Every structure is written in structure tokens, then in C-alpha cells.
FIKOL-241107 format. One line per field, with one value per residue (C-alpha): residue number from 1; residue in one letter; x, y, z. Coordinates in nm, 2 decimals, padded with zeros to 4 digits, always signed. Each point is the difference from the previous one (the first is absolute). Last residue first. Example, Ala and Ser with C-alpha at 12.3 -4.5 7.8 and 13.67 -1.06 7.14 Angstrom:
2
seq: 2/1
type: S/A
x: +01.37/-00.14
y: -00.11/-00.34
z: +00.71/+00.07
//
This chain:
260
seq: 260/259/258/257/256/255/254/253/252/251/250/249/248/247/246/245/244/243/242/241/240/239/238/237/236/235/234/233/232/231/230/229/228/227/226/225/224/223/222/221/220/219/218/217/216/215/214/213/212/211/210/209/208/207/206/205/204/203/202/201/200/199/198/197/196/195/194/193/192/191/190/189/188/187/186/185/184/183/182/181/180/179/178/177/176/175/174/173/172/171/170/169/168/167/166/165/164/163/162/161/160/159/158/157/156/155/154/153/152/151/150/149/148/147/146/145/144/143/142/141/140/139/138/137/136/135/134/133/132/131/130/129/128/127/126/125/124/123/122/121/120/119/118/117/116/115/114/113/112/111/110/109/108/107/106/105/104/103/102/101/100/99/98/97/96/95/94/93/92/91/90/89/88/87/86/85/84/83/82/81/80/79/78/77/76/75/74/73/72/71/70/69/68/67/66/65/64/63/62/61/60/59/58/57/56/55/54/53/52/51/50/49/48/47/46/45/44/43/42/41/40/39/38/37/36/35/34/33/32/31/30/29/28/27/26/25/24/23/22/21/20/19/18/17/16/15/14/13/12/11/10/9/8/7/6/5/4/3/2/1
type: R/R/R/V/G/T/A/S/D/I/R/E/A/R/A/D/L/E/A/A/R/P/R/N/N/E/R/R/A/M/E/A/M/G/R/L/V/L/A/V/H/P/H/D/S/G/M/A/S/E/T/I/D/L/A/L/R/Y/L/S/D/A/E/V/Y/R/R/Q/D/R/R/L/R/A/L/D/K/L/V/T/G/V/D/P/H/R/P/G/L/T/R/Q/D/I/A/L/A/R/R/Y/L/S/D/A/E/D/D/H/R/Q/D/H/R/S/Q/G/Y/S/E/L/I/R/A/V/D/P/H/D/P/G/I/I/S/V/M/T/S/L/V/S/Q/Y/M/S/D/A/E/A/F/R/K/Q/D/R/R/L/A/A/L/G/A/V/T/M/V/A/D/R/D/R/P/D/E/T/A/H/E/I/E/L/A/Q/S/Y/L/T/E/A/D/A/D/R/G/Q/D/R/R/L/G/A/L/G/L/D/I/N/A/A/P/P/S/R/P/G/S/T/K/L/V/V/A/M/A/Q/Q/F/I/S/D/A/A/V/Y/R/G/E/L/R/A/V/Q/A/L/N/H/L/S/Q/A/V/P/P/S/E/P/G/V/A/K/M
x: -01.37/-00.01/-00.08/+00.19/-00.11/+00.19/-00.30/-00.20/+00.30/+00.05/-00.37/-00.01/+00.29/-00.17/-00.32/+00.18/+00.17/-00.33/-00.18/+00.28/-00.01/-00.38/+00.02/+00.25/-00.04/+00.37/+00.00/-00.19/+00.27/+00.27/-00.18/-00.02/+00.37/+00.08/-00.24/+00.17/+00.34/-00.12/-00.17/+00.33/+00.16/-00.27/+00.13/-00.24/+00.18/+00.33/+00.28/+00.29/-00.17/-00.32/+00.21/+00.22/-00.29/-00.21/+00.28/+00.07/-00.37/-00.02/+00.30/-00.13/-00.34/+00.15/+00.22/-00.31/-00.21/+00.22/-00.29/+00.24/-00.20/+00.05/+00.38/+00.02/-00.20/+00.23/+00.31/-00.15/-00.07/+00.36/+00.11/-00.20/+00.12/+00.36/-00.08/-00.13/+00.34/+00.01/+00.27/+00.25/+00.04/+00.30/+00.01/-00.37/-00.09/+00.24/-00.11/-00.36/+00.04/+00.18/-00.27/-00.28/+00.17/+00.05/-00.35/-00.14/+00.20/-00.12/-00.36/-00.04/-00.37/-00.03/-00.08/+00.31/+00.22/-00.13/+00.04/+00.36/+00.07/-00.11/+00.21/+00.31/-00.05/-00.03/+00.31/+00.20/-00.09/+00.11/+00.35/+00.18/+00.04/+00.21/-00.09/+00.01/+00.05/-00.26/-00.24/+00.04/-00.06/-00.30/-00.14/+00.01/-00.14/-00.28/-00.09/-00.04/-00.19/-00.25/-00.06/-00.07/-00.21/-00.26/-00.20/-00.09/+00.17/+00.30/+00.00/+00.01/+00.29/+00.19/-00.08/+00.16/+00.31/+00.02/+00.00/+00.27/+00.22/-00.05/+00.09/+00.31/+00.13/+00.03/-00.22/+00.27/-00.18/-00.19/-00.22/-00.02/-00.07/-00.28/-00.17/+00.03/-00.16/-00.29/-00.05/+00.01/-00.25/-00.25/+00.02/-00.06/-00.31/-00.14/+00.09/-00.17/+00.03/+00.11/+00.35/+00.02/-00.09/+00.28/+00.25/-00.10/+00.03/+00.36/+00.09/-00.17/+00.21/+00.32/-00.10/-00.06/+00.35/+00.15/-00.15/-00.28/-00.25/+00.24/+00.29/-00.09/-00.37/-00.11/+00.21/-00.17/-00.35/+00.13/+00.11/-00.34/-00.18/+00.22/-00.08/-00.38/+00.02/+00.22/-00.26/-00.28/+00.21/+00.10/+00.11/+00.33/+00.19/-00.21/+00.07/+00.37/-00.01/-00.19/+00.26/+00.28/-00.18/-00.05/+00.38/+00.08/-00.23/+00.16/+00.35/-00.12/-00.12/-00.34/-00.01/+00.33/+00.33/+00.22/+00.36/+00.26
y: +00.02/-00.13/+00.25/-00.09/+00.11/-00.27/-00.19/+00.02/-00.12/-00.30/-00.10/+00.04/-00.24/-00.26/+00.04/-00.02/-00.32/-00.17/+00.13/-00.14/-00.34/-00.02/+00.11/-00.26/+00.06/-00.03/+00.37/+00.08/-00.18/+00.20/+00.32/-00.11/-00.08/+00.35/+00.14/-00.21/+00.13/+00.36/-00.06/-00.13/+00.33/+00.18/-00.17/-00.21/-00.34/+00.15/+00.18/-00.25/-00.33/+00.11/+00.14/-00.31/-00.25/+00.21/+00.03/-00.38/-00.07/+00.24/-00.15/-00.35/+00.10/+00.19/-00.29/-00.23/+00.27/+00.07/+00.19/+00.28/+00.24/-00.23/-00.03/+00.38/+00.02/-00.25/+00.19/+00.31/-00.19/-00.13/+00.36/+00.09/-00.31/+00.10/+00.35/-00.16/-00.16/-00.38/-00.08/+00.26/+00.37/+00.05/-00.32/-00.08/+00.36/+00.03/-00.33/+00.09/+00.34/-00.16/-00.26/+00.26/+00.19/-00.31/-00.11/+00.34/+00.02/-00.35/+00.09/+00.32/-00.01/+00.38/-00.07/-00.23/+00.28/+00.23/-00.27/-00.06/+00.37/-00.03/-00.30/+00.15/+00.32/-00.20/-00.20/+00.31/+00.11/-00.35/+00.07/-00.22/+00.23/+00.27/+00.28/+00.32/-00.12/-00.28/+00.27/+00.22/-00.28/-00.13/+00.35/+00.07/-00.33/+00.01/+00.36/-00.09/-00.31/+00.20/+00.27/-00.26/-00.20/+00.25/-00.28/+00.20/-00.26/+00.02/+00.38/-00.05/-00.24/+00.26/+00.27/-00.22/-00.06/+00.38/+00.04/-00.28/+00.21/+00.31/-00.19/-00.15/+00.34/+00.01/+00.31/+00.17/+00.16/+00.31/+00.11/-00.35/-00.15/+00.25/-00.06/-00.37/+00.00/+00.20/-00.22/-00.31/+00.15/+00.11/-00.33/-00.19/+00.20/-00.08/-00.36/-00.08/-00.38/-00.04/-00.12/+00.29/+00.24/-00.16/+00.04/+00.37/+00.04/-00.13/+00.23/+00.30/-00.08/+00.01/+00.32/+00.17/-00.12/+00.14/+00.35/+00.19/-00.01/+00.12/-00.15/+00.02/+00.10/-00.17/-00.30/-00.05/+00.01/-00.24/-00.26/+00.02/-00.05/-00.30/-00.14/+00.03/-00.16/-00.29/-00.07/-00.01/-00.21/-00.27/-00.24/-00.09/+00.18/+00.31/-00.02/-00.03/+00.30/+00.21/-00.09/+00.11/+00.33/+00.05/-00.06/+00.25/+00.26/-00.05/+00.04/+00.32/+00.16/+00.07/-00.23/+00.14/-00.18/+00.04/+00.12/-00.25
z: -00.47/+00.35/+00.28/+00.31/+00.35/+00.20/+00.14/-00.32/-00.20/+00.23/+00.00/-00.38/-00.04/+00.21/-00.20/-00.33/+00.10/+00.10/-00.31/-00.23/+00.18/-00.04/-00.37/-00.11/-00.38/-00.07/-00.10/+00.32/+00.21/-00.18/+00.10/+00.36/+00.01/-00.12/+00.26/+00.27/-00.10/+00.02/+00.33/+00.14/-00.10/+00.20/+00.32/+00.20/+00.00/+00.13/-00.18/-00.04/+00.05/-00.18/-00.30/-00.02/+00.01/-00.24/-00.25/+00.02/-00.06/-00.28/-00.17/+00.02/-00.13/-00.29/-00.10/-00.01/-00.17/-00.30/-00.16/-00.11/+00.21/+00.30/-00.08/+00.01/+00.32/+00.16/-00.11/+00.17/+00.31/+00.00/-00.02/+00.31/+00.19/-00.07/+00.13/+00.32/+00.07/+00.02/-00.26/+00.13/-00.04/-00.22/-00.21/+00.01/-00.07/-00.29/-00.16/+00.04/-00.17/-00.30/-00.01/-00.01/-00.27/-00.22/+00.05/-00.08/-00.32/-00.11/+00.09/-00.19/+00.07/+00.07/+00.37/+00.00/-00.13/+00.28/+00.26/-00.12/+00.05/+00.36/+00.06/-00.17/+00.20/+00.33/-00.09/-00.05/+00.35/+00.12/-00.13/-00.25/-00.31/+00.17/+00.23/-00.20/-00.36/+00.06/+00.13/-00.31/-00.25/+00.19/+00.04/-00.37/-00.12/+00.26/-00.09/-00.37/+00.09/+00.22/-00.26/-00.28/+00.25/+00.11/+00.14/+00.31/+00.22/-00.24/+00.04/+00.38/-00.03/-00.21/+00.26/+00.27/-00.22/-00.05/+00.38/+00.02/-00.23/+00.21/+00.32/-00.16/-00.12/-00.37/-00.02/+00.23/+00.29/+00.11/-00.29/-00.16/+00.33/+00.08/-00.33/+00.04/+00.34/-00.12/-00.30/+00.21/+00.25/-00.26/-00.18/+00.32/+00.08/-00.34/+00.04/+00.33/-00.04/+00.37/-00.10/-00.25/+00.29/+00.21/-00.27/-00.04/+00.38/-00.01/-00.29/+00.17/+00.31/-00.19/-00.18/+00.34/+00.11/-00.32/+00.07/-00.17/+00.29/+00.27/+00.20/+00.36/+00.02/-00.32/+00.09/+00.34/-00.16/-00.27/+00.25/+00.18/-00.33/-00.09/+00.34/-00.06/-00.35/+00.13/+00.28/-00.25/-00.24/+00.24/-00.28/+00.16/-00.27/+00.07/+00.37/-00.06/-00.24/+00.27/+00.26/-00.23/-00.07/+00.38/+00.05/-00.27/+00.15/+00.34/-00.15/-00.17/+00.32/+00.16/+00.31/+00.12/-00.03/+00.31/-00.04/+00.12
//
């Protein structure tokens, strides 16, 4: 068997996979460093305009969004998409997920018309590629639901969230962290509808699942805590809100997250 050297495509892919794991675990500084190592190998073995380079750009773009560094994320998404369109079928799964990432960024920037148009396109394309019951479809449904929620189209948001939740529970199981994330979204929707009893129950379940799956110091835990803090403020429970905000801030400070 031929030995694999330290600068080879398999090594770059392994580093990319390790970086994604670190990102999912909320170890953003480590993820950034490993992504950079992977890119250094790819530049030497495949070149800057190759699909492996686009794949790392996509991973780094997601990390930058997680960190609240939107300008950097946009540059990386655009760079990845340009390479993918030049080297791959635009309907390739990676290219479609890159557009989905850009749609989420447009949502963060409140450019909702652009975001919704992208979501509709990528949802249709992804369903045609992998079918309607895949977790990647659930992620698009969830993100599209967030956009509709932000625009106060509550019935549409509720439907999109519930479709995502059903897929996740069926394919990933009821205690998967993605289930916790969608429950957090539903809790925010109920909170904004002033249905506080339902919101509280959903937030508590989301927090339990997220902490169990990802640990108590993960950035996703901070997101749930901030949502709970906002609900406490609306219920005029200032001490509780301050306590939850302080805990979320400690997590974000430790992981290098900038909240929008």
C-alpha cells in the first residue's frame, strides 16, 4: 500500500472533516486553525480554483457566520460559488448548499426578498436531488422558516419549522441537536406570538436537548439562553433575564462569537 504524505488530497479532506467537527462542537478557534491547515494543503495539491478549495471556503464561510463575521462569510460564499459554477454542475449538492448559506446570510442582513428567492430555488433543487425527507432539506426548511418568521409571516414560519422538525425527528432521532435547534425556533415563534406558556416549555426542551447533545458551554446553548432571556424581559422578570444573558455572554466570550 502506498503511503500518504502530509501534503496530499486525503490529508486535506481529513483536516476538513476535523475542522467541521470542531465547528459543530463550538470550538471555533480550533476549527479556524484546522481549516487553514486544510486550505494550505489544498493550495499545494489541487490549486486555488479547485472543488476542494471551494469545499473549504464553504466550511469557513459557515464558521464565519457562526462567529457573526458576515462580511468575511459573504466573501467566502461568493468565492466558493464562483469556483463551483466554473468546475461543477450548478445543481451539484455542494453548489446548492452554498446558495443556501448565502440565503441565510441575506436573511441575517434583512435582505429578505433576495433570501426568500434563494430559499425557494434551493429547496426545489435539493428535493429533486436527495428527496423530501433528508436532513439537508430540513436545514433549508428551518432557515427559510426563520426568514418568514422575521418578516412576521407566522403561519408560514410555523409550517416550515414543523416540516423541518418532522424530518429531523424521523431521520435523526428525537434527541439530536438539530431537533433542539428547531424547537428553539418554534419557541421564539411562540414567544413572539405572546404564547409564553408554550414558549417556555419549548425553550426548556430545546435547552435540555442541546446541553445533553453538545455540552453546557456550546454556542448553540447560548442562543437558547438568549431567547429565554428575551422572554423573561417581556414577562418583566429582569433578574431572570440578567442571569440568562450573563451565562450566554460567558459562553460567547469563551468561544469568540460576535452576536448580531
